[in-house]
C-alpha positions as a Python dict, from the first residue, in 0.01 Angstrom:
ca = {
    (1, 'M'): (0, 0, 0),
    (2, 'I'): (141, 337, -104),
    (3, 'E'): (150, 607, 164),
    (4, 'I'): (40, 947, 32),
    (5, 'K'): (141, 1261, 221),
    (6, 'H'): (-35, 1592, 158),
    (7, 'H'): (104, 1947, 151),
    (8, 'F'): (448, 1789, 173),
    (9, 'S'): (757, 2011, 198),
    (10, 'L'): (1010, 1962, -82),
    (11, 'K'): (1276, 2189, 71),
    (12, 'S'): (1499, 1889, 154),
    (13, 'Y'): (1434, 1726, -183),
    (14, 'N'): (1575, 1990, -417),
    (15, 'T'): (1941, 2093, -417),
    (16, 'F'): (1851, 2462, -446),
    (17, 'G'): (1687, 2431, -104),
    (18, 'I'): (1375, 2613, -225),
    (19, 'S'): (1084, 2608, 15),
    (20, 'A'): (799, 2465, -192),
    (21, 'F'): (523, 2215, -124),
    (22, 'A'): (375, 1920, -310),
    (23, 'K'): (-2, 1884, -326),
    (24, 'A'): (53, 1512, -264),
    (25, 'Y'): (372, 1307, -226),
    (26, 'S'): (455, 937, -233),
    (27, 'A'): (793, 762, -218),
    (28, 'T'): (847, 447, -428),
    (29, 'T'): (1135, 208, -365),
    (30, 'T'): (1042, -79, -599),
    (31, 'T'): (919, -102, -956),
    (32, 'Q'): (596, -256, -828),
    (33, 'Q'): (536, 37, -591),
    (34, 'L'): (609, 278, -873),
    (35, 'K'): (356, 108, -1101),
    (36, 'E'): (98, 112, -819),
    (37, 'S'): (149, 485, -771),
    (38, 'L'): (128, 552, -1142),
    (39, 'G'): (-185, 338, -1161),
    (40, 'Y'): (-345, 530, -876),
    (41, 'Y'): (-298, 858, -1062),
    (42, 'V'): (-352, 722, -1413),
    (43, 'G'): (-494, 992, -1640),
    (44, 'Q'): (-378, 1268, -1407),
    (45, 'D'): (-87, 1507, -1454),
    (46, 'I'): (192, 1398, -1217),
    (47, 'F'): (542, 1516, -1129),
    (48, 'L'): (826, 1263, -1114),
    (49, 'L'): (1098, 1349, -864),
    (50, 'G'): (1450, 1206, -875),
    (51, 'G'): (1752, 1355, -700),
    (52, 'G'): (1613, 1708, -721),
    (53, 'S'): (1941, 1834, -861),
    (54, 'N'): (1859, 1978, -1199),
    (55, 'M'): (1548, 2177, -1126),
    (56, 'L'): (1428, 2510, -993),
    (57, 'L'): (1094, 2506, -811),
    (58, 'I'): (928, 2836, -898),
    (59, 'N'): (597, 2761, -724),
    (60, 'D'): (437, 2488, -514),
    (61, 'I'): (365, 2177, -720),
    (62, 'Q'): (-11, 2157, -766),
    (63, 'K'): (-4, 1795, -877),
    (64, 'P'): (88, 1459, -721),
    (65, 'V'): (462, 1407, -677),
    (66, 'I'): (600, 1052, -712),
    (67, 'H'): (953, 1015, -578),
    (68, 'V'): (1151, 749, -769),
    (69, 'L'): (1386, 585, -516),
    (70, 'L'): (1458, 248, -679),
    (71, 'K'): (1795, 105, -568),
    (72, 'G'): (2037, -161, -691),
    (73, 'M'): (2328, -229, -927),
    (74, 'E'): (2408, -552, -1111),
    (75, 'V'): (2629, -675, -1395),
    (76, 'T'): (2394, -814, -1660),
    (77, 'R'): (2647, -915, -1923),
    (78, 'R'): (3016, -937, -2004),
    (79, 'E'): (3143, -909, -2358),
    (80, 'E'): (3516, -918, -2437),
    (81, 'N'): (3655, -619, -2246),
    (82, 'N'): (3317, -464, -2167),
    (83, 'V'): (3086, -491, -1869),
    (84, 'F'): (2717, -405, -1893),
    (85, 'L'): (2611, -260, -1558),
    (86, 'K'): (2242, -209, -1482),
    (87, 'V'): (2184, 70, -1229),
    (88, 'M'): (1844, 148, -1079),
    (89, 'A'): (1706, 499, -1119),
    (90, 'G'): (1719, 597, -751),
    (91, 'E'): (2092, 536, -709),
    (92, 'N'): (2295, 848, -637),
    (93, 'W'): (2504, 935, -942),
    (94, 'H'): (2834, 986, -759),
    (95, 'D'): (2785, 666, -556),
    (96, 'F'): (2753, 486, -890),
    (97, 'I'): (3079, 649, -1007),
    (98, 'L'): (3256, 537, -687),
    (99, 'Y'): (3130, 181, -743),
    (100, 'C'): (3280, 186, -1093),
    (101, 'I'): (3613, 322, -966),
    (102, 'E'): (3630, 58, -691),
    (103, 'N'): (3559, -221, -941),
    (104, 'N'): (3799, -90, -1207),
    (105, 'L'): (3521, -14, -1456),
    (106, 'A'): (3615, 275, -1685),
    (107, 'G'): (3417, 527, -1885),
    (108, 'V'): (3241, 746, -1630),
    (109, 'E'): (3534, 876, -1422),
    (110, 'N'): (3518, 1219, -1591),
    (111, 'L'): (3158, 1250, -1468),
    (112, 'S'): (3252, 1235, -1099),
    (113, 'L'): (3069, 1446, -840),
    (114, 'I'): (2778, 1545, -1065),
    (115, 'P'): (2477, 1584, -833),
    (116, 'G'): (2156, 1390, -879),
    (117, 'N'): (2039, 1035, -939),
    (118, 'V'): (2106, 790, -1220),
    (119, 'G'): (1747, 785, -1346),
    (120, 'T'): (1747, 1146, -1459),
    (121, 'S'): (2091, 1136, -1624),
    (122, 'P'): (1965, 1033, -1972),
    (123, 'I'): (1706, 1312, -1981),
    (124, 'Q'): (1976, 1579, -1983),
    (125, 'N'): (2246, 1364, -2146),
    (126, 'I'): (2467, 1489, -1863),
    (127, 'G'): (2828, 1563, -1945),
    (128, 'A'): (3151, 1708, -1811),
    (129, 'Y'): (3520, 1732, -1896),
    (130, 'G'): (3497, 1584, -2244),
    (131, 'V'): (3256, 1297, -2170),
    (132, 'E'): (2878, 1271, -2209),
    (133, 'L'): (2636, 1009, -2084),
    (134, 'K'): (2572, 889, -2439),
    (135, 'D'): (2936, 776, -2463),
    (136, 'V'): (2872, 499, -2206),
    (137, 'F'): (2496, 451, -2242),
    (138, 'H'): (2369, 115, -2364),
    (139, 'S'): (1996, 120, -2283),
    (140, 'C'): (1737, 217, -2025),
    (141, 'E'): (1421, 60, -1896),
    (142, 'V'): (1110, 277, -1876),
    (143, 'I'): (745, 259, -1782),
    (144, 'D'): (488, 421, -2009),
    (145, 'L'): (291, 661, -1787),
    (146, 'K'): (-40, 593, -1964),
    (147, 'S'): (-32, 221, -2040),
    (148, 'L'): (206, 125, -1751),
    (149, 'E'): (382, -96, -2006),
    (150, 'E'): (751, -162, -1939),
    (151, 'K'): (991, -131, -2232),
    (152, 'T'): (1359, -90, -2314),
    (153, 'L'): (1500, 205, -2509),
    (154, 'T'): (1831, 177, -2693),
    (155, 'L'): (2100, 439, -2754),
    (156, 'A'): (1948, 516, -3095),
    (157, 'D'): (1597, 541, -2947),
    (158, 'C'): (1705, 813, -2701),
    (159, 'K'): (1826, 1057, -2971),
    (160, 'F'): (2091, 1217, -2751),
    (161, 'G'): (2221, 1565, -2828),
    (162, 'Y'): (2403, 1834, -2632),
    (163, 'R'): (2216, 1835, -2297),
    (164, 'D'): (1925, 1692, -2489),
    (165, 'S'): (1737, 1366, -2551),
    (166, 'I'): (1404, 1224, -2663),
    (167, 'F'): (1288, 1263, -2302),
    (168, 'K'): (1293, 1641, -2343),
    (169, 'N'): (1124, 1634, -2684),
    (170, 'D'): (915, 1361, -2850),
    (171, 'A'): (887, 1155, -2530),
    (172, 'A'): (853, 1444, -2284),
    (173, 'G'): (609, 1338, -2012),
    (174, 'K'): (563, 994, -2166),
    (175, 'Y'): (793, 771, -1961),
    (176, 'V'): (953, 727, -1621),
    (177, 'I'): (1303, 578, -1633),
    (178, 'T'): (1345, 288, -1390),
    (179, 'S'): (1702, 182, -1470),
    (180, 'V'): (1997, 263, -1695),
    (181, 'T'): (2242, 6, -1835),
    (182, 'F'): (2595, 132, -1900),
    (183, 'K'): (2855, -20, -2130),
    (184, 'L'): (3184, 17, -1941),
    (185, 'T'): (3541, -94, -2006),
    (186, 'D'): (3663, -362, -1767),
    (187, 'L'): (4020, -265, -1679),
    (188, 'N'): (4060, -599, -1500),
    (189, 'Q'): (4053, -753, -1849),
    (190, 'T'): (4240, -496, -2059),
    (191, 'I'): (4493, -215, -2044),
    (192, 'D'): (4382, -84, -2385),
    (193, 'Y'): (4180, 216, -2272),
    (194, 'D'): (4167, 569, -2406),
    (195, 'F'): (4179, 800, -2103),
    (196, 'K'): (3988, 1124, -2167),
    (197, 'I'): (4228, 1393, -2050),
    (198, 'G'): (4202, 1642, -2336),
    (199, 'Y'): (4006, 1892, -2129),
    (200, 'G'): (4256, 2158, -2019),
    (201, 'A'): (4157, 2176, -1654),
    (202, 'I'): (4205, 1801, -1611),
    (203, 'K'): (4552, 1814, -1766),
    (204, 'E'): (4656, 2086, -1526),
    (205, 'E'): (4513, 1909, -1221),
    (206, 'L'): (4672, 1575, -1318),
    (207, 'D'): (5013, 1741, -1329),
    (208, 'G'): (4986, 1791, -953),
    (209, 'L'): (4899, 1427, -879),
    (210, 'Q'): (5170, 1164, -839),
    (211, 'G'): (5196, 822, -1006),
    (212, 'D'): (5064, 653, -1319),
    (213, 'L'): (4750, 763, -1499),
    (214, 'T'): (4443, 574, -1368),
    (215, 'I'): (4068, 619, -1361),
    (216, 'Q'): (4103, 679, -987),
    (217, 'K'): (4339, 967, -1055),
    (218, 'I'): (4116, 1119, -1325),
    (219, 'S'): (3817, 1095, -1092),
    (220, 'Q'): (4012, 1266, -814),
    (221, 'A'): (4124, 1539, -1053),
    (222, 'V'): (3763, 1604, -1152),
    (223, 'I'): (3652, 1603, -787),
    (224, 'N'): (3928, 1853, -702),
    (225, 'I'): (3828, 2083, -989),
    (226, 'R'): (3456, 2067, -916),
    (227, 'S'): (3508, 2115, -542),
    (228, 'S'): (3721, 2424, -602),
    (229, 'K'): (3463, 2585, -830),
    (230, 'L'): (3123, 2451, -733),
    (231, 'P'): (2957, 2495, -394),
    (232, 'D'): (2832, 2191, -202),
    (233, 'P'): (2449, 2199, -227),
    (234, 'K'): (2432, 2081, 136),
    (235, 'V'): (2606, 2405, 235),
    (236, 'L'): (2488, 2652, -29),
    (237, 'G'): (2176, 2580, -234),
    (238, 'N'): (2247, 2539, -606),
    (239, 'S'): (2191, 2311, -901),
    (240, 'G'): (2534, 2316, -1060),
    (241, 'S'): (2558, 2476, -1401),
    (242, 'F'): (2244, 2684, -1451),
    (243, 'F'): (2302, 2764, -1820),
    (244, 'K'): (2406, 2565, -2126),
    (245, 'N'): (2716, 2666, -2319),
    (246, 'P'): (2575, 2831, -2631),
    (247, 'V'): (2657, 2700, -2977),
    (248, 'I'): (2690, 2975, -3239),
    (249, 'K'): (2769, 2992, -3608),
    (250, 'R'): (3137, 3027, -3688),
    (251, 'T'): (3064, 3340, -3892),
    (252, 'V'): (2903, 3499, -3585),
    (253, 'Y'): (3198, 3395, -3370),
    (254, 'E'): (3445, 3546, -3618),
    (255, 'D'): (3263, 3879, -3594),
    (256, 'L'): (3263, 3862, -3213),
    (257, 'I'): (3629, 3768, -3181),
    (258, 'R'): (3728, 4091, -3354),
    (259, 'M'): (3557, 4287, -3076),
    (260, 'H'): (3644, 4042, -2797),
    (261, 'P'): (3981, 3885, -2890),
    (262, 'D'): (4011, 3698, -2559),
    (263, 'M'): (3679, 3511, -2601),
    (264, 'P'): (3746, 3137, -2554),
    (265, 'S'): (3582, 2884, -2784),
    (266, 'Y'): (3557, 2514, -2863),
    (267, 'P'): (3510, 2434, -3233),
    (268, 'L'): (3244, 2168, -3295),
    (269, 'D'): (3279, 2143, -3671),
    (270, 'E'): (3352, 2372, -3965),
    (271, 'N'): (3025, 2561, -3917),
    (272, 'Y'): (2967, 2584, -3541),
    (273, 'V'): (3157, 2690, -3229),
    (274, 'K'): (3073, 2645, -2859),
    (275, 'V'): (3135, 2944, -2633),
    (276, 'P'): (3158, 2907, -2252),
    (277, 'A'): (2849, 3061, -2091),
    (278, 'G'): (3047, 3112, -1771),
    (279, 'W'): (3291, 3340, -1952),
    (280, 'L'): (3008, 3545, -2105),
    (281, 'I'): (2843, 3587, -1764),
    (282, 'D'): (3171, 3667, -1590),
    (283, 'Q'): (3262, 3929, -1850),
    (284, 'S'): (2917, 4080, -1806),
    (285, 'G'): (3002, 4147, -1442),
    (286, 'F'): (2768, 3903, -1269),
    (287, 'K'): (3015, 3673, -1091),
    (288, 'G'): (2966, 3709, -715),
    (289, 'K'): (2667, 3943, -750),
    (290, 'R'): (2394, 3902, -492),
    (291, 'Y'): (2032, 4012, -499),
    (292, 'G'): (1891, 3945, -153),
    (293, 'D'): (1930, 3571, -95),
    (294, 'A'): (1962, 3494, -468),
    (295, 'G'): (2287, 3541, -655),
    (296, 'V'): (2575, 3421, -869),
    (297, 'H'): (2850, 3213, -713),
    (298, 'E'): (3172, 3401, -642),
    (299, 'K'): (3396, 3133, -796),
    (300, 'Q'): (3186, 3016, -1090),
    (301, 'A'): (2963, 3251, -1285),
    (302, 'L'): (2771, 2959, -1436),
    (303, 'V'): (2625, 2869, -1096),
    (304, 'L'): (2327, 3049, -943),
    (305, 'V'): (2289, 3007, -567),
    (306, 'N'): (2041, 3034, -283),
    (307, 'Y'): (2212, 3204, 11),
    (308, 'G'): (1930, 3111, 247),
    (309, 'D'): (1566, 3185, 183),
    (310, 'A'): (1550, 3283, -183),
    (311, 'T'): (1237, 3184, -370),
    (312, 'G'): (1246, 3014, -707),
    (313, 'K'): (1106, 3330, -864),
    (314, 'E'): (1390, 3539, -719),
    (315, 'I'): (1653, 3303, -861),
    (316, 'L'): (1472, 3304, -1196),
    (317, 'D'): (1475, 3684, -1194),
    (318, 'V'): (1856, 3675, -1161),
    (319, 'A'): (1873, 3430, -1452),
    (320, 'H'): (1661, 3662, -1667),
    (321, 'K'): (1887, 3959, -1583),
    (322, 'I'): (2190, 3759, -1694),
    (323, 'Q'): (2027, 3636, -2015),
    (324, 'Q'): (1920, 3988, -2113),
    (325, 'H'): (2261, 4140, -2041),
    (326, 'V'): (2450, 3871, -2238),
    (327, 'M'): (2211, 3914, -2530),
    (328, 'N'): (2253, 4292, -2526),
    (329, 'R'): (2633, 4276, -2503),
    (330, 'Y'): (2718, 3979, -2726),
    (331, 'G'): (2402, 3903, -2923),
    (332, 'I'): (2416, 3548, -2786),
    (333, 'K'): (2117, 3369, -2636),
    (334, 'I'): (2206, 3150, -2338),
    (335, 'D'): (1949, 2888, -2244),
    (336, 'T'): (1891, 2736, -1903),
    (337, 'E'): (2027, 2388, -1840),
    (338, 'V'): (1823, 2360, -1521),
    (339, 'N'): (1458, 2255, -1561),
    (340, 'L'): (1219, 2531, -1454),
    (341, 'I'): (926, 2381, -1262),
    (342, 'D'): (631, 2622, -1259),
}
Protein backbone atom coordinates (compact mmCIF):
# COMPACT_ATOMS: atom_id res chain seq x y z
CA MET A 1 0.00 0.00 0.00
CA ILE A 2 1.41 3.37 -1.04
CA GLU A 3 1.50 6.07 1.64
CA ILE A 4 0.40 9.47 0.32
CA LYS A 5 1.41 12.61 2.21
CA HIS A 6 -0.35 15.92 1.58
CA HIS A 7 1.04 19.47 1.51
CA PHE A 8 4.48 17.89 1.73
CA SER A 9 7.57 20.11 1.98
CA LEU A 10 10.10 19.62 -0.82
CA LYS A 11 12.76 21.89 0.71
CA SER A 12 14.99 18.89 1.54
CA TYR A 13 14.34 17.26 -1.83
CA ASN A 14 15.75 19.90 -4.17
CA THR A 15 19.41 20.93 -4.17
CA PHE A 16 18.51 24.62 -4.46
CA GLY A 17 16.87 24.31 -1.04
CA ILE A 18 13.75 26.13 -2.25
CA SER A 19 10.84 26.08 0.15
CA ALA A 20 7.99 24.65 -1.92
CA PHE A 21 5.23 22.15 -1.24
CA ALA A 22 3.75 19.20 -3.10
CA LYS A 23 -0.02 18.84 -3.26
CA ALA A 24 0.53 15.12 -2.64
CA TYR A 25 3.72 13.07 -2.26
CA SER A 26 4.55 9.37 -2.33
CA ALA A 27 7.93 7.62 -2.18
CA THR A 28 8.47 4.47 -4.28
CA THR A 29 11.35 2.08 -3.65
CA THR A 30 10.42 -0.79 -5.99
CA THR A 31 9.19 -1.02 -9.56
CA GLN A 32 5.96 -2.56 -8.28
CA GLN A 33 5.36 0.37 -5.91
CA LEU A 34 6.09 2.78 -8.73
CA LYS A 35 3.56 1.08 -11.01
CA GLU A 36 0.98 1.12 -8.19
CA SER A 37 1.49 4.85 -7.71
CA LEU A 38 1.28 5.52 -11.42
CA GLY A 39 -1.85 3.38 -11.61
CA TYR A 40 -3.45 5.30 -8.76
CA TYR A 41 -2.98 8.58 -10.62
CA VAL A 42 -3.52 7.22 -14.13
CA GLY A 43 -4.94 9.92 -16.40
CA GLN A 44 -3.78 12.68 -14.07
CA ASP A 45 -0.87 15.07 -14.54
CA ILE A 46 1.92 13.98 -12.17
CA PHE A 47 5.42 15.16 -11.29
CA LEU A 48 8.26 12.63 -11.14
CA LEU A 49 10.98 13.49 -8.64
CA GLY A 50 14.50 12.06 -8.75
CA GLY A 51 17.52 13.55 -7.00
CA GLY A 52 16.13 17.08 -7.21
CA SER A 53 19.41 18.34 -8.61
CA ASN A 54 18.59 19.78 -11.99
CA MET A 55 15.48 21.77 -11.26
CA LEU A 56 14.28 25.10 -9.93
CA LEU A 57 10.94 25.06 -8.11
CA ILE A 58 9.28 28.36 -8.98
CA ASN A 59 5.97 27.61 -7.24
CA ASP A 60 4.37 24.88 -5.14
CA ILE A 61 3.65 21.77 -7.20
CA GLN A 62 -0.11 21.57 -7.66
CA LYS A 63 -0.04 17.95 -8.77
CA PRO A 64 0.88 14.59 -7.21
CA VAL A 65 4.62 14.07 -6.77
CA ILE A 66 6.00 10.52 -7.12
CA HIS A 67 9.53 10.15 -5.78
CA VAL A 68 11.51 7.49 -7.69
CA LEU A 69 13.86 5.85 -5.16
CA LEU A 70 14.58 2.48 -6.79
CA LYS A 71 17.95 1.05 -5.68
CA GLY A 72 20.37 -1.61 -6.91
CA MET A 73 23.28 -2.29 -9.27
CA GLU A 74 24.08 -5.52 -11.11
CA VAL A 75 26.29 -6.75 -13.95
CA THR A 76 23.94 -8.14 -16.60
CA ARG A 77 26.47 -9.15 -19.23
CA ARG A 78 30.16 -9.37 -20.04
CA GLU A 79 31.43 -9.09 -23.58
CA GLU A 80 35.16 -9.18 -24.37
CA ASN A 81 36.55 -6.19 -22.46
CA ASN A 82 33.17 -4.64 -21.67
CA VAL A 83 30.86 -4.91 -18.69
CA PHE A 84 27.17 -4.05 -18.93
CA LEU A 85 26.11 -2.60 -15.58
CA LYS A 86 22.42 -2.09 -14.82
CA VAL A 87 21.84 0.70 -12.29
CA MET A 88 18.44 1.48 -10.79
CA ALA A 89 17.06 4.99 -11.19
CA GLY A 90 17.19 5.97 -7.51
CA GLU A 91 20.92 5.36 -7.09
CA ASN A 92 22.95 8.48 -6.37
CA TRP A 93 25.04 9.35 -9.42
CA HIS A 94 28.34 9.86 -7.59
CA ASP A 95 27.85 6.66 -5.56
CA PHE A 96 27.53 4.86 -8.90
CA ILE A 97 30.79 6.49 -10.07
CA LEU A 98 32.56 5.37 -6.87
CA TYR A 99 31.30 1.81 -7.43
CA CYS A 100 32.80 1.86 -10.93
CA ILE A 101 36.13 3.22 -9.66
CA GLU A 102 36.30 0.58 -6.91
CA ASN A 103 35.59 -2.21 -9.41
CA ASN A 104 37.99 -0.90 -12.07
CA LEU A 105 35.21 -0.14 -14.56
CA ALA A 106 36.15 2.75 -16.85
CA GLY A 107 34.17 5.27 -18.85
CA VAL A 108 32.41 7.46 -16.30
CA GLU A 109 35.34 8.76 -14.22
CA ASN A 110 35.18 12.19 -15.91
CA LEU A 111 31.58 12.50 -14.68
CA SER A 112 32.52 12.35 -10.99
CA LEU A 113 30.69 14.46 -8.40
CA ILE A 114 27.78 15.45 -10.65
CA PRO A 115 24.77 15.84 -8.33
CA GLY A 116 21.56 13.90 -8.79
CA ASN A 117 20.39 10.35 -9.39
CA VAL A 118 21.06 7.90 -12.20
CA GLY A 119 17.47 7.85 -13.46
CA THR A 120 17.47 11.46 -14.59
CA SER A 121 20.91 11.36 -16.24
CA PRO A 122 19.65 10.33 -19.72
CA ILE A 123 17.06 13.12 -19.81
CA GLN A 124 19.76 15.79 -19.83
CA ASN A 125 22.46 13.64 -21.46
CA ILE A 126 24.67 14.89 -18.63
CA GLY A 127 28.28 15.63 -19.45
CA ALA A 128 31.51 17.08 -18.11
CA TYR A 129 35.20 17.32 -18.96
CA GLY A 130 34.97 15.84 -22.44
CA VAL A 131 32.56 12.97 -21.70
CA GLU A 132 28.78 12.71 -22.09
CA LEU A 133 26.36 10.09 -20.84
CA LYS A 134 25.72 8.89 -24.39
CA ASP A 135 29.36 7.76 -24.63
CA VAL A 136 28.72 4.99 -22.06
CA PHE A 137 24.96 4.51 -22.42
CA HIS A 138 23.69 1.15 -23.64
CA SER A 139 19.96 1.20 -22.83
CA CYS A 140 17.37 2.17 -20.25
CA GLU A 141 14.21 0.60 -18.96
CA VAL A 142 11.10 2.77 -18.76
CA ILE A 143 7.45 2.59 -17.82
CA ASP A 144 4.88 4.21 -20.09
CA LEU A 145 2.91 6.61 -17.87
CA LYS A 146 -0.40 5.93 -19.64
CA SER A 147 -0.32 2.21 -20.40
CA LEU A 148 2.06 1.25 -17.51
CA GLU A 149 3.82 -0.96 -20.06
CA GLU A 150 7.51 -1.62 -19.39
CA LYS A 151 9.91 -1.31 -22.32
CA THR A 152 13.59 -0.90 -23.14
CA LEU A 153 15.00 2.05 -25.09
CA THR A 154 18.31 1.77 -26.93
CA LEU A 155 21.00 4.39 -27.54
CA ALA A 156 19.48 5.16 -30.95
CA ASP A 157 15.97 5.41 -29.47
CA CYS A 158 17.05 8.13 -27.01
CA LYS A 159 18.26 10.57 -29.71
CA PHE A 160 20.91 12.17 -27.51
CA GLY A 161 22.21 15.65 -28.28
CA TYR A 162 24.03 18.34 -26.32
CA ARG A 163 22.16 18.35 -22.97
CA ASP A 164 19.25 16.92 -24.89
CA SER A 165 17.37 13.66 -25.51
CA ILE A 166 14.04 12.24 -26.63
CA PHE A 167 12.88 12.63 -23.02
CA LYS A 168 12.93 16.41 -23.43
CA ASN A 169 11.24 16.34 -26.84
CA ASP A 170 9.15 13.61 -28.50
CA ALA A 171 8.87 11.55 -25.30
CA ALA A 172 8.53 14.44 -22.84
CA GLY A 173 6.09 13.38 -20.12
CA LYS A 174 5.63 9.94 -21.66
CA TYR A 175 7.93 7.71 -19.61
CA VAL A 176 9.53 7.27 -16.21
CA ILE A 177 13.03 5.78 -16.33
CA THR A 178 13.45 2.88 -13.90
CA SER A 179 17.02 1.82 -14.70
CA VAL A 180 19.97 2.63 -16.95
CA THR A 181 22.42 0.06 -18.35
CA PHE A 182 25.95 1.32 -19.00
CA LYS A 183 28.55 -0.20 -21.30
CA LEU A 184 31.84 0.17 -19.41
CA THR A 185 35.41 -0.94 -20.06
CA ASP A 186 36.63 -3.62 -17.67
CA LEU A 187 40.20 -2.65 -16.79
CA ASN A 188 40.60 -5.99 -15.00
CA GLN A 189 40.53 -7.53 -18.49
CA THR A 190 42.40 -4.96 -20.59
CA ILE A 191 44.93 -2.15 -20.44
CA ASP A 192 43.82 -0.84 -23.85
CA TYR A 193 41.80 2.16 -22.72
CA ASP A 194 41.67 5.69 -24.06
CA PHE A 195 41.79 8.00 -21.03
CA LYS A 196 39.88 11.24 -21.67
CA ILE A 197 42.28 13.93 -20.50
CA GLY A 198 42.02 16.42 -23.36
CA TYR A 199 40.06 18.92 -21.29
CA GLY A 200 42.56 21.58 -20.19
CA ALA A 201 41.57 21.76 -16.54
CA ILE A 202 42.05 18.01 -16.11
CA LYS A 203 45.52 18.14 -17.66
CA GLU A 204 46.56 20.86 -15.26
CA GLU A 205 45.13 19.09 -12.21
CA LEU A 206 46.72 15.75 -13.18
CA ASP A 207 50.13 17.41 -13.29
CA GLY A 208 49.86 17.91 -9.53
CA LEU A 209 48.99 14.27 -8.79
CA GLN A 210 51.70 11.64 -8.39
CA GLY A 211 51.96 8.22 -10.06
CA ASP A 212 50.64 6.53 -13.19
CA LEU A 213 47.50 7.63 -14.99
CA THR A 214 44.43 5.74 -13.68
CA ILE A 215 40.68 6.19 -13.61
CA GLN A 216 41.03 6.79 -9.87
CA LYS A 217 43.39 9.67 -10.55
CA ILE A 218 41.16 11.19 -13.25
CA SER A 219 38.17 10.95 -10.92
CA GLN A 220 40.12 12.66 -8.14
CA ALA A 221 41.24 15.39 -10.53
CA VAL A 222 37.63 16.04 -11.52
CA ILE A 223 36.52 16.03 -7.87
CA ASN A 224 39.28 18.53 -7.02
CA ILE A 225 38.28 20.83 -9.89
CA ARG A 226 34.56 20.67 -9.16
CA SER A 227 35.08 21.15 -5.42
CA SER A 228 37.21 24.24 -6.02
CA LYS A 229 34.63 25.85 -8.30
CA LEU A 230 31.23 24.51 -7.33
CA PRO A 231 29.57 24.95 -3.94
CA ASP A 232 28.32 21.91 -2.02
CA PRO A 233 24.49 21.99 -2.27
CA LYS A 234 24.32 20.81 1.36
CA VAL A 235 26.06 24.05 2.35
CA LEU A 236 24.88 26.52 -0.29
CA GLY A 237 21.76 25.80 -2.34
CA ASN A 238 22.47 25.39 -6.06
CA SER A 239 21.91 23.11 -9.01
CA GLY A 240 25.34 23.16 -10.60
CA SER A 241 25.58 24.76 -14.01
CA PHE A 242 22.44 26.84 -14.51
CA PHE A 243 23.02 27.64 -18.20
CA LYS A 244 24.06 25.65 -21.26
CA ASN A 245 27.16 26.66 -23.19
CA PRO A 246 25.75 28.31 -26.31
CA VAL A 247 26.57 27.00 -29.77
CA ILE A 248 26.90 29.75 -32.39
CA LYS A 249 27.69 29.92 -36.08
CA ARG A 250 31.37 30.27 -36.88
CA THR A 251 30.64 33.40 -38.92
CA VAL A 252 29.03 34.99 -35.85
CA TYR A 253 31.98 33.95 -33.70
CA GLU A 254 34.45 35.46 -36.18
CA ASP A 255 32.63 38.79 -35.94
CA LEU A 256 32.63 38.62 -32.13
CA ILE A 257 36.29 37.68 -31.81
CA ARG A 258 37.28 40.91 -33.54
CA MET A 259 35.57 42.87 -30.76
CA HIS A 260 36.44 40.42 -27.97
CA PRO A 261 39.81 38.85 -28.90
CA ASP A 262 40.11 36.98 -25.59
CA MET A 263 36.79 35.11 -26.01
CA PRO A 264 37.46 31.37 -25.54
CA SER A 265 35.82 28.84 -27.84
CA TYR A 266 35.57 25.14 -28.63
CA PRO A 267 35.10 24.34 -32.33
CA LEU A 268 32.44 21.68 -32.95
CA ASP A 269 32.79 21.43 -36.71
CA GLU A 270 33.52 23.72 -39.65
CA ASN A 271 30.25 25.61 -39.17
CA TYR A 272 29.67 25.84 -35.41
CA VAL A 273 31.57 26.90 -32.29
CA LYS A 274 30.73 26.45 -28.59
CA VAL A 275 31.35 29.44 -26.33
CA PRO A 276 31.58 29.07 -22.52
CA ALA A 277 28.49 30.61 -20.91
CA GLY A 278 30.47 31.12 -17.71
CA TRP A 279 32.91 33.40 -19.52
CA LEU A 280 30.08 35.45 -21.05
CA ILE A 281 28.43 35.87 -17.64
CA ASP A 282 31.71 36.67 -15.90
CA GLN A 283 32.62 39.29 -18.50
CA SER A 284 29.17 40.80 -18.06
CA GLY A 285 30.02 41.47 -14.42
CA PHE A 286 27.68 39.03 -12.69
CA LYS A 287 30.15 36.73 -10.91
CA GLY A 288 29.66 37.09 -7.15
CA LYS A 289 26.67 39.43 -7.50
CA ARG A 290 23.94 39.02 -4.92
CA TYR A 291 20.32 40.12 -4.99
CA GLY A 292 18.91 39.45 -1.53
CA ASP A 293 19.30 35.71 -0.95
CA ALA A 294 19.62 34.94 -4.68
CA GLY A 295 22.87 35.41 -6.55
CA VAL A 296 25.75 34.21 -8.69
CA HIS A 297 28.50 32.13 -7.13
CA GLU A 298 31.72 34.01 -6.42
CA LYS A 299 33.96 31.33 -7.96
CA GLN A 300 31.86 30.16 -10.90
CA ALA A 301 29.63 32.51 -12.85
CA LEU A 302 27.71 29.59 -14.36
CA VAL A 303 26.25 28.69 -10.96
CA LEU A 304 23.27 30.49 -9.43
CA VAL A 305 22.89 30.07 -5.67
CA ASN A 306 20.41 30.34 -2.83
CA TYR A 307 22.12 32.04 0.11
CA GLY A 308 19.30 31.11 2.47
CA ASP A 309 15.66 31.85 1.83
CA ALA A 310 15.50 32.83 -1.83
CA THR A 311 12.37 31.84 -3.70
CA GLY A 312 12.46 30.14 -7.07
CA LYS A 313 11.06 33.30 -8.64
CA GLU A 314 13.90 35.39 -7.19
CA ILE A 315 16.53 33.03 -8.61
CA LEU A 316 14.72 33.04 -11.96
CA ASP A 317 14.75 36.84 -11.94
CA VAL A 318 18.56 36.75 -11.61
CA ALA A 319 18.73 34.30 -14.52
CA HIS A 320 16.61 36.62 -16.67
CA LYS A 321 18.87 39.59 -15.83
CA ILE A 322 21.90 37.59 -16.94
CA GLN A 323 20.27 36.36 -20.15
CA GLN A 324 19.20 39.88 -21.13
CA HIS A 325 22.61 41.40 -20.41
CA VAL A 326 24.50 38.71 -22.38
CA MET A 327 22.11 39.14 -25.30
CA ASN A 328 22.53 42.92 -25.26
CA ARG A 329 26.33 42.76 -25.03
CA TYR A 330 27.18 39.79 -27.26
CA GLY A 331 24.02 39.03 -29.23
CA ILE A 332 24.16 35.48 -27.86
CA LYS A 333 21.17 33.69 -26.36
CA ILE A 334 22.06 31.50 -23.38
CA ASP A 335 19.49 28.88 -22.44
CA THR A 336 18.91 27.36 -19.03
CA GLU A 337 20.27 23.88 -18.40
CA VAL A 338 18.23 23.60 -15.21
CA ASN A 339 14.58 22.55 -15.61
CA LEU A 340 12.19 25.31 -14.54
CA ILE A 341 9.26 23.81 -12.62
CA ASP A 342 6.31 26.22 -12.59
